[in-house]
N, C-alpha and C positions, 0 to 999 in steps of 0.2 A: 460223188461231187467234190468241187478241191475251192480253194480259198488261199491266195496267196498277197503279203502284206507285199506293195512292189516299195513301199518306202525304206524296209527296212525285210530283206529275204529272209536274213533267217530265223525268223520270226514265221513262214508261212507251213501250214501245218492242213493235213487234210480235216477236213469242216462238210457243211453241208450244203457246199456249193462250191462255184469253182472261179479261175482268172484267164481272161484274155491275155497272153502277151505272141507277140507275134510270132515268134518263132515256135513258139508252143501249141496255139491255138491248132494245127491242124492234127498233132500229134492225139487232144481232146476232141478235136473232131471225125479222129478214127474209132475211138474207145468210144464214143458218143455222150460222153458228160455232156446233158442235158441244159446245165445251166453252171456259168460261169460267172464269180465275181472279181471285178478289179478295183485293188484301195490303191491309188496313188495319188501322192500331193492333197492329201485331204480328202479327197472325192472318191464316192463307189460308183460304180460304174456294172452294170447288169445286163450279161450277154446270154441269148437264150441261143440255141438249136435248132434252125428250121430249114428245113431242108439239105440239112448238110453241111449248116451253112452259118456260124455266130453273126447276131443282130443283136443291138444295143437295146434295151428296153425299158421304161419307166420303174416298173415293178417284177417286184419276183411271183412269181406262179406258186412258188411253197410258200410267200406268204402276203397273197396279193391284196388285201385287207389294211398292211404295214406299210406306213414306210421305212422300208427299209435302208434306201438310199440315201436319207437322210439320217435317221439314227444312227447308225454305225458310223459314218463319219464323225458326227459331234461327239458321239462316247467316243471314240479314240484319242481326236485332242481333247475330250474332257477327262480321259484314264490320264493322262501326262500331268493335268492340274492335280487331283482330289485320289487318284490309285485305280487301282481297276475295278477292286469290289463296289467302290460304290461308285462308279460310273456304269458297272452291270448291273447293279439296285437301281438303278435310274432307268437303263432302258429296258428292263423289266418291267418297271414302271409304267413306263414308254406303249411300251405293248399293251399291258394291260390296260392302260384309259382307252389304248384307238377303240376305232366304230367294230371292228368284227369284236371285242368285248364290252360293248357297251348293252346288250341283251341278257347279260350273266348278273 
């Protein structure tokens, strides 16, 4: 999977998920990338490959119980204020506090 930061394309790197960009989504479809993430203008969109086409989704099947579409944009914005390390620690804390971890 692949992640592209549309606000800062030079920061784009292979990650655990991906991105839908109109000129590239056909390439992603062709190689069967199952999940694309698009971060643009403070918003994360999740797209899932279904029957050969990308459909927007509110959740990631990789993180079904975690509100990734809310956590990631908040973390990116917060990282500009407090730095990456603190923002990542706060993301970890948010994930640990998510319902998927309540039974631990």
